[in-house]
ZAMARGU-4260 file (C-alpha; in steps of 0.2 Angstrom, whole numbers, plus 5000, padded with zeros to 4 digits):
<rodrens>
0) 5503/5526/5555 | 5516/5511/5562 | 5531/5520/5568 | 5538/5536/5570 | 5558/5539/5571
5) 5566/5555/5577 | 5583/5561/5571 | 5589/5574/5581 | 5586/5585/5596 | 5593/5582/5615
10) 5590/5570/5629 | 5590/5581/5645 | 5601/5572/5659 | 5607/5576/5675 | 5624/5571/5672
15) 5639/5568/5687 | 5656/5571/5677 | 5669/5564/5689 | 5687/5571/5693 | 5699/5557/5696
20) 5710/5570/5706 | 5697/5574/5715 | 5691/5556/5718 | 5712/5552/5721 | 5712/5567/5736
25) 5697/5561/5746 | 5701/5544/5744 | 5688/5540/5734 | 5682/5528/5720 | 5671/5527/5706
30) 5658/5515/5714 | 5654/5528/5729 | 5649/5541/5717 | 5637/5528/5711 | 5631/5523/5728
35) 5630/5544/5734 | 5619/5548/5717 | 5609/5533/5718 | 5604/5536/5736 | 5601/5554/5732
40) 5585/5556/5723 | 5570/5546/5727 | 5550/5545/5728 | 5543/5533/5739 | 5527/5526/5748
45) 5529/5525/5766 | 5513/5518/5772 | 5498/5526/5780 | 5491/5534/5795 | 5475/5529/5800
50) 5462/5534/5816 | 5444/5529/5819 | 5438/5543/5805 | 5453/5545/5791 | 5469/5536/5782
55) 5483/5547/5778 | 5494/5540/5765 | 5513/5545/5768 | 5524/5549/5754 | 5543/5553/5754
60) 5546/5567/5740 | 5567/5566/5741 | 5568/5568/5722 | 5582/5582/5716 | 5574/5595/5705
65) 5589/5604/5700 | 5608/5601/5696 | 5612/5611/5710 | 5603/5601/5723 | 5610/5586/5717
70) 5628/5594/5718 | 5624/5594/5739 | 5621/5576/5742 | 5633/5569/5753 | 5646/5554/5748
75) 5656/5551/5764 | 5665/5562/5778 | 5683/5564/5777 | 5694/5570/5792 | 5678/5576/5798
80) 5670/5584/5783 | 5657/5580/5774 | 5662/5578/5757 | 5647/5581/5743 | 5645/5577/5724
85) 5651/5593/5720 | 5667/5593/5729 | 5675/5577/5717 | 5662/5579/5699 | 5655/5592/5689
90) 5637/5591/5692 | 5626/5600/5676 | 5612/5597/5664 | 5617/5589/5648 | 5611/5579/5633
95) 5612/5562/5632 | 5625/5555/5621 | 5621/5554/5602 | 5619/5540/5591 | 5614/5551/5579
100) 5610/5568/5573 | 5600/5580/5560 | 5602/5596/5551 | 5590/5604/5539 | 5598/5616/5526
105) 5613/5616/5533 | 5607/5622/5553 | 5604/5609/5568 | 5587/5602/5567 | 5576/5587/5572
110) 5568/5578/5559 | 5553/5564/5561 | 5553/5551/5549 | 5533/5544/5549 | 5530/5527/5542
115) 5513/5520/5538 | 5505/5504/5540 | 5505/5489/5525 | 5492/5496/5512 | 5485/5511/5522
120) 5482/5526/5509 | 5499/5537/5511 | 5490/5551/5502 | 5477/5549/5517 | 5488/5547/5532
125) 5500/5562/5525 | 5485/5574/5524 | 5481/5569/5544 | 5499/5568/5550 | 5501/5585/5541
130) 5483/5591/5549 | 5490/5587/5565 | 5508/5594/5566 | 5499/5610/5559 | 5490/5610/5574
135) 5509/5614/5583 | 5515/5627/5572 | 5509/5642/5582 | 5517/5634/5597 | 5533/5630/5588
140) 5535/5648/5580 | 5533/5653/5600 | 5549/5645/5604 | 5557/5653/5587 | 5556/5634/5579
145) 5553/5634/5560 | 5545/5619/5554 | 5547/5613/5537 | 5532/5603/5532 | 5539/5593/5517
150) 5557/5588/5518 | 5551/5573/5510 | 5534/5569/5506 | 5530/5552/5494 | 5513/5558/5494
155) 5520/5572/5480 | 5524/5559/5468 | 5510/5547/5471 | 5498/5563/5465 | 5510/5568/5451
160) 5509/5550/5446 | 5492/5547/5447 | 5488/5564/5439 | 5498/5558/5423 | 5491/5544/5421
165) 5472/5550/5424 | 5479/5565/5409 | 5484/5546/5399 | 5468/5539/5402 | 5456/5554/5397
170) 5468/5559/5382 | 5468/5542/5373 | 5450/5541/5378 | 5447/5559/5367 | 5460/5551/5353
175) 5447/5537/5353 | 5432/5546/5351 | 5442/5557/5335 | 5448/5541/5328 | 5430/5531/5328
180) 5421/5548/5319 | 5432/5551/5309 | 5432/5532/5301 | 5413/5530/5303 | 5406/5549/5298
185) 5392/5546/5311 | 5388/5551/5328 | 5377/5537/5332 | 5390/5526/5329 | 5404/5534/5338
190) 5391/5536/5353 | 5387/5519/5354 | 5406/5512/5352 | 5411/5526/5365 | 5400/5519/5380
195) 5411/5506/5380 | 5423/5517/5390 | 5415/5523/5403 | 5404/5506/5407 | 5419/5495/5405
200) 5431/5507/5416 | 5417/5510/5428 | 5415/5492/5429 | 5433/5487/5431 | 5435/5499/5444
205) 5418/5495/5455 | 5426/5477/5456 | 5443/5483/5460 | 5436/5491/5474 | 5425/5478/5480
210) 5440/5468/5483 | 5449/5480/5492 | 5462/5486/5478 | 5465/5505/5478 | 5466/5516/5462
215) 5485/5520/5461 | 5497/5522/5446 | 5497/5503/5443 | 5479/5500/5441 | 5474/5514/5434
220) 5489/5512/5421 | 5481/5495/5416 | 5467/5505/5413 | 5476/5518/5401 | 5482/5504/5394
225) 5465/5497/5391 | 5456/5512/5388 | 5458/5509/5366 | 5453/5491/5369 | 5439/5490/5377
230) 5429/5500/5362 | 5436/5485/5350 | 5421/5471/5353 | 5408/5487/5353 | 5417/5494/5338
235) 5418/5478/5327 | 5399/5473/5333 | 5392/5490/5329 | 5401/5490/5314 | 5395/5476/5307
240) 5378/5478/5314 | 5378/5495/5302 | 5385/5488/5288 | 5371/5473/5288 | 5357/5485/5290
245) 5364/5494/5275 | 5364/5479/5266 | 5346/5477/5271 | 5339/5494/5263 | 5347/5486/5247
250) 5335/5470/5246 | 5319/5468/5239 | 5310/5462/5255 | 5319/5468/5268 | 5320/5461/5284
255) 5316/5469/5301 | 5327/5479/5311 | 5327/5466/5326 | 5331/5452/5317 | 5345/5463/5306
260) 5350/5469/5323 | 5351/5451/5331 | 5360/5441/5317 | 5372/5452/5312 | 5379/5451/5331
265) 5377/5434/5332 | 5388/5433/5316 | 5403/5441/5325 | 5398/5437/5343 | 5409/5421/5343
270) 5423/5427/5336 | 5424/5442/5348 | 5421/5431/5363 | 5437/5420/5360 | 5446/5435/5355
275) 5444/5441/5370 | 5446/5428/5381 | 5461/5425/5373 | 5467/5442/5375 | 5463/5438/5394
280) 5471/5423/5394 | 5486/5431/5388 | 5489/5441/5403 | 5486/5427/5415 | 5506/5423/5418
285) 5505/5440/5424 | 5496/5436/5439 | 5507/5423/5444 | 5524/5432/5445 | 5532/5431/5463
290) 5541/5443/5472 | 5543/5461/5466 | 5538/5459/5449 | 5522/5451/5454 | 5517/5466/5467
295) 5521/5479/5454 | 5513/5472/5438 | 5498/5462/5445 | 5485/5476/5450 | 5491/5481/5434
300) 5486/5466/5425 | 5468/5466/5436 | 5463/5481/5431 | 5467/5477/5411 | 5459/5461/5412
305) 5444/5468/5423 | 5441/5482/5410 | 5443/5471/5394 | 5431/5457/5402 | 5419/5472/5404
310) 5420/5479/5387 | 5415/5460/5380 | 5397/5462/5392 | 5396/5478/5386 | 5398/5473/5367
315) 5386/5458/5372 | 5373/5467/5378 | 5372/5486/5378 | 5379/5488/5359 | 5365/5478/5352
320) 5353/5486/5362 | 5360/5503/5357 | 5360/5499/5339 | 5343/5492/5339 | 5337/5508/5347
325) 5347/5522/5337 | 5354/5514/5319 | 5339/5509/5310 | 5335/5525/5305 | 5352/5528/5299
330) 5352/5510/5288 | 5349/5520/5273 | 5365/5531/5276 | 5381/5527/5262 | 5397/5521/5268
335) 5407/5534/5276 | 5417/5542/5263 | 5434/5539/5272 | 5431/5521/5272 | 5425/5521/5255
340) 5442/5528/5247 | 5452/5517/5259 | 5443/5501/5254 | 5445/5506/5235 | 5464/5507/5236
345) 5465/5492/5248 | 5457/5478/5237 | 5468/5485/5224 | 5482/5483/5232 | 5478/5467/5240
350) 5474/5460/5221 | 5493/5466/5216 | 5500/5457/5230 | 5491/5442/5227 | 5504/5436/5215
355) 5518/5439/5224 | 5519/5425/5237 | 5536/5420/5237 | 5543/5438/5240 | 5528/5444/5255
360) 5535/5426/5262 | 5552/5429/5259 | 5552/5450/5267 | 5542/5440/5281 | 5554/5428/5285
365) 5568/5439/5284 | 5561/5453/5296 | 5556/5441/5308 | 5575/5433/5307 | 5581/5451/5310
370) 5570/5453/5324 | 5575/5437/5334 | 5593/5443/5332 | 5591/5460/5339 | 5581/5453/5352
375) 5599/5444/5359 | 5608/5459/5357 | 5596/5468/5368 | 5603/5473/5386 | 5592/5472/5401
380) 5585/5482/5416 | 5573/5475/5430 | 5564/5494/5430 | 5566/5510/5420 | 5574/5524/5431
385) 5557/5532/5441 | 5555/5550/5438 | 5555/5556/5456 | 5557/5575/5464 | 5570/5567/5475
390) 5586/5562/5478 | 5593/5551/5493 | 5611/5553/5494 | 5620/5540/5503 | 5638/5549/5512
395) 5649/5537/5520 | 5666/5540/5530 | 5680/5531/5535 | 5674/5520/5548 | 5680/5529/5566
400) 5675/5546/5559 | 5667/5556/5573 | 5649/5562/5574 | 5653/5579/5573 | 5664/5576/5560
405) 5651/5570/5550 | 5640/5585/5554 | 5653/5597/5548 | 5654/5587/5532 | 5636/5585/5527
410) 5635/5604/5531 | 5647/5606/5517 | 5637/5595/5506 | 5621/5603/5511 | 5628/5620/5506
415) 5637/5614/5489 | 5619/5606/5485 | 5608/5621/5487 | 5619/5630/5475 | 5609/5620/5462
420) 5595/5632/5459 | 5584/5615/5457 | 5587/5611/5474 | 5573/5615/5487 | 5580/5608/5502
425) 5592/5597/5510 | 5590/5588/5527 | 5602/5577/5534 | 5601/5561/5545 | 5619/5555/5552
430) 5621/5539/5561 | 5604/5531/5568 | 5588/5536/5577 | 5588/5531/5597 | 5573/5520/5592
435) 5577/5516/5575 | 5579/5499/5568 | 5594/5503/5556 | 5612/5499/5565 | 5623/5512/5556
440) 5638/5520/5563 | 5641/5540/5565 | 5651/5541/5550 | 5636/5539/5538 | 5623/5551/5533
445) 5608/5551/5521 | 5603/5566/5514 | 5587/5570/5507 | 5586/5582/5493 | 5569/5590/5488
450) 5569/5596/5469 | 5559/5610/5464 | 5542/5607/5455 | 5547/5606/5436 | 5563/5601/5440
455) 5573/5589/5427 | 5576/5575/5441 | 5588/5567/5428 | 5598/5581/5424 | 5600/5587/5443
460) 5606/5569/5448 | 5619/5567/5435 | 5625/5586/5441 | 5624/5580/5461 | 5634/5564/5457
465) 5646/5573/5448 | 5648/5588/5462 | 5649/5576/5476 | 5662/5565/5467 | 5674/5578/5463
470) 5674/5590/5479 | 5672/5578/5495 | 5687/5566/5496 | 5687/5554/5512 | 5669/5551/5510
475) 5660/5539/5497 | 5643/5545/5491 | 5630/5535/5482 | 5616/5543/5474 | 5597/5537/5469
480) 5578/5541/5470 | 5569/5534/5485 | 5556/5523/5476 | 5571/5515/5465 | 5581/5513/5482
485) 5568/5506/5488 | 5566/5493/5476 | 5585/5491/5475 | 5584/5486/5494 | 5570/5473/5490
490) 5577/5464/5477 | 5594/5462/5485 | 5597/5471/5502 | 5608/5483/5494 | 5604/5500/5487
495) 5614/5495/5473 | 5609/5488/5455 | 5624/5474/5456 | 5627/5466/5471 | 5638/5451/5475
500) 5635/5439/5491 | 5652/5431/5497 | 5649/5417/5508 | 5661/5407/5519 | 5665/5403/5537
505) 5683/5411/5540 | 5681/5430/5540 | 5699/5434/5535 | 5697/5423/5518 | 5678/5431/5514
510) 5686/5447/5516 | 5701/5443/5505 | 5688/5434/5492 | 5676/5451/5493 | 5692/5461/5489
515) 5697/5452/5475 | 5679/5452/5466 | 5676/5472/5471 | 5694/5472/5461 | 5687/5464/5445
520) 5671/5473/5447 | 5681/5490/5447 | 5689/5483/5429 | 5673/5480/5418 | 5667/5495/5406
525) 5652/5505/5415 | 5657/5500/5434 | 5651/5514/5446 | 5659/5514/5463 | 5664/5494/5465
530) 5667/5491/5483 | 5667/5477/5495 | 5654/5481/5510 | 5662/5491/5525 | 5664/5480/5541
535) 5682/5482/5546 | 5694/5496/5551 | 5684/5504/5565 | 5698/5512/5577 | 5696/5504/5594
540) 5704/5502/5613 | 5707/5487/5618 | 5705/5483/5638 | 5711/5463/5639 | 5710/5459/5657
545) 5724/5449/5663 | 5715/5435/5675 | 5728/5432/5685 | 5731/5451/5690 | 5713/5453/5692
550) 5712/5437/5706 | 5727/5445/5712 | 5715/5460/5719 | 5701/5450/5722 | 5692/5459/5706
555) 5682/5447/5695 | 5682/5451/5676 | 5664/5459/5675 | 5668/5470/5691 | 5681/5478/5680
560) 5670/5480/5664 | 5656/5488/5676 | 5669/5500/5680 | 5675/5502/5663 | 5655/5504/5659
565) 5651/5517/5671 | 5666/5529/5667 | 5666/5531/5649 | 5648/5525/5643 | 5640/5532/5659
570) 5627/5523/5671 | 5612/5529/5674 | 5609/5527/5694 | 5590/5535/5693 | 5577/5545/5689
575) 5569/5563/5691 | 5554/5568/5688 | 5546/5585/5680 | 5528/5585/5677 | 5525/5572/5664
580) 5546/5571/5660 | 5558/5559/5666 | 5577/5565/5667 | 5590/5553/5671 | 5604/5553/5683
585) 5620/5547/5676 | 5637/5545/5684 | 5652/5546/5671 | 5669/5555/5670 | 5671/5571/5666
590) 5669/5576/5649 | 5687/5580/5644 | 5694/5567/5654 | 5682/5554/5644 | 5690/5558/5626
595) 5707/5558/5630 | 5714/5538/5626 | 5729/5538/5636 | 5720/5542/5651 | 5710/5525/5650
600) 5724/5515/5658 | 5726/5525/5675 | 5706/5523/5678 | 5706/5521/5697 | 5693/5505/5702
605) 5687/5500/5718 | 5694/5484/5727 | 5684/5472/5738 | 5684/5477/5755 | 5691/5461/5760
610) 5704/5460/5748 | 5709/5480/5753 | 5711/5475/5771 | 5724/5460/5765 | 5735/5472/5755
615) 5736/5485/5766 | 5742/5474/5782 | 5759/5469/5787 | 5754/5450/5780 | 5754/5456/5761
620) 5760/5444/5749 | 5776/5446/5744 | 5782/5454/5727 | 5767/5465/5725 | 5779/5479/5727
625) 5774/5496/5722 | 5756/5487/5717 | 5751/5484/5735 | 5757/5503/5737 | 5745/5509/5723
630) 5731/5497/5731 | 5730/5505/5748 | 5714/5512/5752 | 5704/5499/5741 | 5706/5504/5723
635) 5717/5501/5708 | 5722/5506/5694 | 5715/5499/5677 | 5732/5497/5670 | 5739/5484/5685
640) 5723/5472/5679 | 5722/5474/5661 | 5732/5477/5644 | 5727/5493/5637 | 5731/5495/5620
645) 5725/5503/5600 | 5718/5493/5590 | 5706/5493/5575 | 5691/5480/5573 | 5676/5472/5564
650) 5659/5483/5568 | 5648/5472/5556 | 5648/5452/5554 | 5632/5448/5543 | 5625/5430/5541
655) 5615/5421/5530 | 5609/5404/5531 | 5622/5401/5543 | 5636/5406/5534 | 5646/5422/5534
660) 5643/5435/5521 | 5650/5450/5514 | 5643/5461/5500 | 5652/5467/5487 | 5642/5481/5476
665) 5643/5489/5462 | 5632/5503/5454 | 5632/5503/5433 | 5635/5520/5424 | 5633/5521/5402
670) 5626/5503/5400 | 5613/5492/5405 | 5612/5481/5419 | 5610/5463/5410 | 5625/5465/5398
675) 5635/5474/5414 | 5631/5457/5426 | 5634/5443/5413 | 5651/5452/5411 | 5654/5453/5428
680) 5649/5434/5430 | 5660/5427/5418 | 5675/5439/5422 | 5672/5433/5443 | 5672/5416/5436
685) 5690/5417/5432 | 5696/5419/5450 | 5705/5406/5458 | 5695/5408/5474 | 5699/5402/5490
690) 5692/5384/5497 | 5675/5386/5505 | 5670/5401/5499 | 5656/5405/5487 | 5648/5419/5479
695) 5631/5422/5472 | 5625/5439/5461 | 5609/5447/5467 | 5600/5465/5463 | 5593/5471/5447
700) 5599/5460/5435 | 5595/5445/5444 | 5576/5450/5447 | 5573/5456/5428 | 5580/5437/5423
705) 5569/5429/5437 | 5554/5436/5429 | 5559/5434/5412 | 5559/5414/5416 | 5543/5416/5426
710) 5534/5424/5411 | 5544/5410/5399 | 5537/5396/5409 | 5520/5403/5414 | 5518/5411/5396
715) 5519/5391/5390 | 5506/5386/5401 | 5494/5399/5396 | 5500/5397/5378 | 5493/5379/5379
720) 5474/5387/5384 | 5475/5398/5370 | 5480/5384/5356 | 5464/5376/5364 | 5453/5390/5360
725) 5458/5392/5344 | 5455/5376/5341 | 5438/5376/5349 | 5435/5394/5338 | 5439/5386/5318
730) 5441/5364/5322 | 5455/5367/5309 | 5475/5366/5310 | 5478/5377/5297 | 5467/5391/5301
735) 5474/5391/5317 | 5493/5393/5311 | 5487/5407/5300 | 5481/5415/5314 | 5497/5412/5324
740) 5508/5418/5308 | 5502/5435/5317 | 5512/5435/5333 | 5531/5433/5326 | 5528/5446/5315
745) 5519/5456/5328 | 5535/5452/5336 | 5545/5461/5323 | 5535/5477/5327 | 5539/5477/5346
750) 5558/5473/5343 | 5559/5489/5334 | 5550/5501/5345 | 5563/5493/5361 | 5578/5495/5348
755) 5571/5515/5344 | 5570/5517/5364 | 5586/5512/5367 | 5589/5493/5364 | 5586/5491/5383
760) 5573/5477/5389 | 5565/5478/5406 | 5551/5469/5416 | 5535/5480/5408 | 5544/5478/5391
765) 5543/5458/5392 | 5524/5460/5399 | 5521/5472/5385 | 5526/5457/5371 | 5514/5448/5382
770) 5500/5458/5381 | 5504/5463/5362 | 5502/5445/5357 | 5486/5444/5364 | 5479/5459/5357
775) 5487/5456/5338 | 5477/5440/5339 | 5462/5447/5339 | 5461/5455/5322 | 5469/5438/5317
780) 5453/5429/5322 | 5441/5443/5315 | 5447/5441/5297 | 5449/5422/5296 | 5432/5420/5305
785) 5423/5431/5291 | 5430/5422/5278 | 5425/5405/5286 | 5407/5414/5286 | 5406/5421/5271
790) 5410/5402/5263 | 5400/5393/5275 | 5385/5404/5280 | 5382/5413/5265 | 5387/5400/5254
795) 5400/5410/5242 | 5414/5398/5233 | 5429/5398/5238 | 5441/5408/5227 | 5449/5425/5225
800) 5434/5435/5226 | 5430/5427/5242 | 5446/5432/5251 | 5444/5450/5242 | 5429/5455/5247
805) 5431/5447/5265 | 5447/5457/5265 | 5439/5472/5260 | 5423/5470/5274 | 5435/5468/5286
810) 5448/5483/5284 | 5435/5497/5293 | 5435/5484/5310 | 5454/5481/5309 | 5460/5498/5306
815) 5448/5505/5319 | 5452/5492/5332 | 5471/5496/5329 | 5472/5514/5329 | 5461/5516/5344
820) 5472/5503/5353 | 5485/5513/5347 | 5479/5530/5350 | 5472/5525/5369 | 5491/5520/5371
825) 5500/5534/5362 | 5499/5547/5378 | 5508/5533/5388 | 5521/5530/5376 | 5524/5549/5372
830) 5525/5553/5390 | 5536/5536/5395 | 5548/5548/5405 | 5535/5557/5417 | 5532/5552/5434
835) 5517/5538/5435 | 5524/5532/5418 | 5539/5525/5418 | 5533/5506/5419 | 5518/5507/5410
840) 5530/5515/5397 | 5539/5502/5389 | 5523/5491/5388 | 5515/5505/5377 | 5530/5507/5367
845) 5531/5487/5364 | 5512/5487/5360 | 5512/5502/5347 | 5525/5494/5339 | 5518/5476/5337
850) 5503/5484/5334 | 5509/5493/5317 | 5519/5475/5309 | 5505/5466/5316 | 5492/5474/5308
855) 5501/5477/5293 | 5501/5459/5290 | 5483/5454/5294 | 5477/5468/5279 | 5491/5464/5266
860) 5500/5447/5270 | 5485/5436/5279 | 5473/5439/5265 | 5488/5432/5251 | 5493/5418/5263
865) 5474/5411/5266 | 5470/5411/5247 | 5485/5400/5245 | 5483/5390/5261 | 5465/5391/5268
870) 5455/5377/5271 | 5441/5383/5261 | 5450/5375/5244 | 5447/5357/5253 | 5430/5361/5262
875) 5424/5368/5244 | 5430/5351/5234
</rodrens>
């Protein structure tokens, strides 16, 4: 643990609540009470006694042990009679004034907020803390205290999310196994291919653990996205080995099995290696993302890339070895029936399309142009809404709202929320904790709303928002799930998705500009609760010292300040001890009088002794009049040395970069954040803001745009490496361009998937496009490299038959790799609205859509393009 913050409860004090009328009657001042209370208790060492054989330590124990004992302390003697504290004040045990308070389900309570250390295991910390607290449960129950162990438990979301991602991974693996068996119709081949899944994933996990990376929703998500891909290399290898073994059995003089397996594996090895390196290189930009997007997606990227690289190692070593061990006996088996039917129909269709080149090119160009246009129309978000089973309700009253009023309003809100059958518990934290880091006033509360398992968080959230907005006038509400709120705070320092920081040097000018910007935001469709950060309006009772009057009575400004502070804030003058507990001794005015603003001006203040003698003697300065008489006895009223009046003031002044700043926030409802922010920026630019005032838009939209720019520039650098690899693989510009034709067509499917999902791009979708380009390049490489092998290695003459045969022979690996990749992603895509799949879900949808169109291009368009533009024509010449 890093910190534990406590809300609610009371701190015990011995309080001396002074009655000014009693002080006047006994000619005493507050200073006399402070001195008397300070000297009423103590424990001190007093030396020792020592003789020839023994030393005795002297300890004087003169501490008070109860309020009654403290009340007996003597202040002074008046007319021969001792005046005790109880004669001029109420001495009692009472609670320390609160900066905040807490309630649980509408009942007074205490909440403990436990913070873990950075990068520690949340679930482990939670279990250990709960185990320690459970030991206290019997003692708490004996005291009549109800212990709620899970008002908010982040470990629940983590456990649920990890479970969902693990489920997706397992379902994907099962679907992959089914597809392999259906296509290959051979248990041995399916087994060899499937070995890549556990070996690759375990290899990735081993490396992650070696570098101290934990298995969480992000790393598991990376493995889940890779689960369909890790078998691709093995499928390509084993399918080619099996096909070559089958062909070998038909030869008059068959070669040895080891020779066939080795040559078949080497035949595809170069293409497999280059394709895998390209898949890896495409994902490299994700590793260099900065800010929150980097923290979120880098672990996913590490897991994904490690799994893919491990699968390459398996395909190069384990797959050929298992094929040599298990497949020679199956070499004479017939081609799988499903593949025979598919290959026949596929070749027939490709031959028909071969004469339709202009039509195919026109269709492809139109689709790519339509995708480009649709992409420019999409809205944007930083991240999708996380499906947490809780909400944090921010409730803020007007400045000056009292703590009891905040608690009463919070109780009313709690009762309203508990009417919802999906709400399990509601806890309120008002103000701030005594040792907390936040600086909220007592007008501010946070309510933790914990939902029952199985609830629909989105539906409950809408119900909560509408209920609060309609029934509690005078309070401002904002409702967010916990992690969504923390992400927004990390991005911009505000919990709202759209925030405008207004800078300037003059506070009044900045305030006016912030009000103008908030008014503009409030007119934009989709706005929800556009408002400037509350910094002013705090009611104040101002006590402005008049220096001349203070000097006339011999008072320094700090003496007046200390007297007022002691009277109304309280002065701790000592401590007493009860076992291992420390109890403070505090002096202040009587509780009732402290809360009467009109009585502040009548506060009596002690006048220095020398000045009191001057004022009470015959030589008092002329012109003092009644003031000299009121000052007799060494005291003067506050109104004689200060002006006391009501006002309002600023309770918060924020700075950034040495300039004053005020935040304007706005939530967005019914539209995407990116388009709203774009409209807002355009409208705010039209404002004629005062000179010296500047502003900047921050929040989720800015973070998404920053991530988009980073991916673009990093992607361009990665593209250079990919082009270099493709040139090394083919050594031909034409072939390189034919492979790259696949990329814009893959974009078509990805854009279509985003459109069907709502037309909103987030960072996950963008990374999905990055991943898609690497995945879909693999099958183009396999197609082109096989045509090249048929021509250059097997000596097949260039012509339509070469293209048709190569396409037919590559149909099985292309279809299988596309299907297993898609089915591995399918559980994540279908469950993208569930906890743990929110970030990976948009990625999976984009990859699925792109796989569909890119596979169609590879199978039906690429053969036609290669026959007409392939470099084989020049080679054969």
